[in-house]
C-alpha positions in Angstrom: -3.0 -2.3 3.5 -3.9 -5.5 1.9 -2.7 -7.4 -1.2 -0.7 -10.4 -2.3 3.0 -9.9 -2.8 4.3 -10.6 -6.3 8.0 -10.8 -6.6 8.4 -11.7 -10.3 9.4 -8.2 -11.2 10.0 -5.5 -8.6 11.6 -2.2 -8.0 14.1 -2.5 -5.1 12.8 -1.0 -1.8 15.4 0.7 0.4 14.1 1.7 3.9 15.3 5.1 5.1 15.7 4.6 8.9 16.4 8.3 9.8 13.1 8.8 11.6 13.6 5.7 13.7 16.9 7.2 14.8 15.1 10.6 15.5 12.8 8.8 17.9 15.7 7.0 19.5 17.6 10.3 20.0 14.7 12.1 21.6 15.2 10.2 24.8 19.0 9.9 24.7 18.8 6.1 25.0 18.9 3.2 22.5 15.2 2.7 22.2 14.1 1.9 19.6 17.3 -0.1 18.7 18.2 1.1 15.2 20.1 -2.1 14.2 17.3 -4.3 15.4 14.8 -2.4 13.3 17.0 -2.3 10.3 17.6 -6.1 10.6 13.8 -6.7 10.8 13.3 -4.6 7.6 15.9 -6.6 5.8 14.7 -10.0 7.0 11.1 -9.1 6.0 12.2 -8.4 2.5 13.6 -4.9 2.1 16.4 -4.9 -0.4 18.4 -2.2 1.4 18.8 0.4 4.1 19.2 4.2 3.4 20.6 6.8 5.9 21.3 10.5 5.7 23.6 11.6 8.4 23.8 15.3 9.1 26.5 17.2 11.0 24.3 17.9 14.0 23.5 14.2 14.5 19.8 14.9 15.0 18.9 11.5 13.7 21.5 9.2 12.0 24.9 9.7 13.5 28.3 8.8 11.9 28.7 5.9 14.3 25.3 4.5 13.1 26.7 4.5 9.6 29.6 2.2 10.7 27.2 0.0 12.7 24.8 -0.4 9.8 27.6 -1.1 7.4 28.6 -4.0 9.7 25.0 -5.3 9.7 24.7 -5.1 5.9 27.9 -7.1 5.5 26.1 -10.1 7.0 23.8 -10.2 4.0 24.9 -11.1 0.5 22.0 -9.6 -1.3 21.2 -6.3 0.5 22.5 -2.8 -0.2 23.6 0.2 1.9 22.8 3.6 0.5 24.2 6.7 2.3 22.9 10.2 1.4 24.5 13.5 2.1 26.1 16.7 1.0 29.6 16.2 -0.3 31.5 18.1 2.4 35.0 16.9 3.2 33.8 15.1 6.3 31.1 13.3 4.3 33.5 12.3 1.6 35.9 10.9 4.2 33.1 9.0 5.8 32.1 7.4 2.5 35.7 6.6 1.6 36.0 4.8 5.0 32.6 3.0 5.1 32.4 2.1 1.4 28.7 1.6 1.1 27.1 0.2 -2.0 25.8 3.5 -3.1 26.2 7.2 -2.2 23.5 9.6 -3.1 24.5 13.3 -3.2 22.0 15.9 -2.1 22.5 19.7 -2.4 20.8 20.8 0.8 22.8 22.6 3.5 23.4 20.9 6.9 20.6 22.8 8.7 17.9 21.8 6.2 15.0 19.9 7.8 14.8 17.5 4.9 16.1 17.2 1.3 13.8 19.7 -0.5 15.3 20.2 -3.9 17.6 18.7 -6.5 21.0 19.8 -7.8 21.3 22.7 -10.2 23.6 20.7 -12.4 24.4 23.6 -14.7 25.7 26.0 -12.0 27.2 23.2 -9.9 28.6 21.1 -12.7 32.3 21.5 -11.8 31.6 20.9 -8.1 29.9 17.6 -8.9 32.5 16.6 -11.5 35.2 17.1 -8.8 33.2 15.3 -6.1 32.0 12.1 -7.8 35.4 10.5 -8.6 36.3 10.7 -4.9 33.7 8.1 -3.9 34.6 4.4 -3.9 31.1 3.1 -4.7 28.1 3.6 -7.1 27.1 7.2 -7.3 23.7 8.9 -7.5 22.7 12.5 -7.5 19.4 14.0 -6.4 17.5 15.7 -9.3 14.2 17.5 -9.9 12.4 16.2 -13.0 11.9 18.9 -15.6 15.1 20.7 -14.7 17.7 18.5 -16.3 20.2 19.2 -19.0 21.1 15.8 -20.4 24.4 16.9 -21.9 25.5 18.5 -18.6 24.4 15.4 -16.7 26.5 13.2 -19.0 29.5 15.4 -18.3 29.0 15.0 -14.6 28.6 11.2 -15.2 26.9 9.8 -12.2 26.0 6.1 -12.2 22.4 6.9 -11.3 20.1 9.8 -10.6 17.5 9.9 -7.8 14.4 11.6 -9.0 13.1 14.0 -6.3 9.4 13.0 -6.1 8.0 15.7 -3.8 6.1 17.5 -6.6 4.9 14.2 -8.0 3.5 13.2 -4.5 1.8 16.6 -4.0 0.1 16.6 -7.4 -0.8 12.9 -7.4 -4.2 13.3 -5.7 -5.1 16.1 -8.1 -4.0 14.9 -11.5 -1.9 11.6 -11.8 -1.1 12.2 -15.4 0.2 15.7 -14.8 2.1 14.5 -11.8 4.0 11.8 -13.6 4.6 13.7 -16.8 7.9 15.4 -15.9 9.3 12.1 -14.5 8.4 10.3 -17.7 10.1 12.9 -19.8 13.2 12.6 -17.7 13.1 8.8 -17.9 12.8 9.0 -21.7 15.8 11.4 -21.9 17.9 8.9 -19.9 16.8 5.9 -21.9 20.0 5.3 -23.8 22.3 7.4 -21.7 23.7 4.7 -19.4 22.5 6.6 -16.4 20.0 4.6 -14.3 17.1 5.8 -12.2 16.2 5.8 -8.5 13.5 7.8 -6.9 12.5 9.1 -3.5 10.8 11.7 -1.3 7.1 11.6 -0.1 6.4 8.3 -1.7 3.8 6.3 0.1 1.2 3.5 -0.3 -1.1 5.7 -2.3 1.3 6.9 -5.0 4.1 4.4 -5.1 2.7 1.7 -7.4 1.5 4.2 -10.0 5.1 5.4 -10.3 6.4 1.8 -10.5 3.9 0.9 -13.3 4.6 4.1 -15.3 8.4 4.2 -15.1 9.5 0.6 -16.0 13.2 1.7 -15.9 12.9 2.6 -12.3 15.4 0.5 -10.3 15.1 1.6 -6.6 13.0 3.7 -4.3 14.0 5.0 -0.9 11.2 5.5 1.6 11.4 6.7 5.2 8.9 9.2 6.6 5.7 7.5 5.3 7.0 4.1 6.1 7.7 5.0 9.7 4.3 6.7 10.0 2.6 3.5 8.7 4.6 1.3 11.0 3.3 3.3 14.0 -0.3 2.6 12.9 -0.1 -0.8 11.4 3.1 -2.5 12.7 6.4 -3.1 10.9 5.7 -6.5 9.4 2.4 -5.6 7.9 3.8 -2.2 6.6 6.9 -3.7 5.0 4.8 -6.3 3.2 2.5 -3.6 1.9 5.4 -1.5 0.6 7.0 -4.5 -1.1 3.6 -5.2 -2.8 3.5 -1.6 -4.1 7.0 -2.1 -5.6 5.8 -4.9 -7.8 5.0 -4.4 -11.5 2.3 -7.0 -11.1 0.6 -5.6 -8.1 -3.0 -6.9 -8.1 -4.3 -3.5 -7.0 -2.8 -1.5 -9.9 
């Protein structure tokens, strides 16, 4: 994980701290301290923190969301992104916390992880009703290749988050094929006013290729791979490596 960080033009990196919380909860104590880790990530250059609280509290808990909001308020240039299914409890949470961004995902509470995007045709009215209730920037989780642009415009999110699971799985086999549906979606959105985030299974192998090929990409949210790399390499070295991969001028690209 070597390379020189270039910050002239970069995609914003938001660190998903769910897995840090999962480790903490496994012992019923406050080790590792979630706020300390989040602060280290921000101080080392991450542009934001992402969390996805679930009703069973198996990793991020609702009280963590409030604590992290308090932490983010001490920074003038960092953002807080909260993901979740728009249940009434989740909507109330977001209305109270008022993060910078809410990312809506369609997975049920018992899901192990977010594993698919919204079917915006069948769930159009549900999303149209949900989005105006949020007092912050809105984003919805979408699979590339399964998007009806006119329907998306009716729903009218501020952003979409491209679900990059398929991209990551195909990347080592055929980079061009892997990126193709994402490029098609980005082209569709070019003049729509709807901006682009991305996340899921992004890592140090596939991240910069995505950054280079999708110049309209604004933000990536990375958690599982980041925590895995931290275990092996340490947080400071890992954060620097991911920031480097978010640069359009990465010397390794």
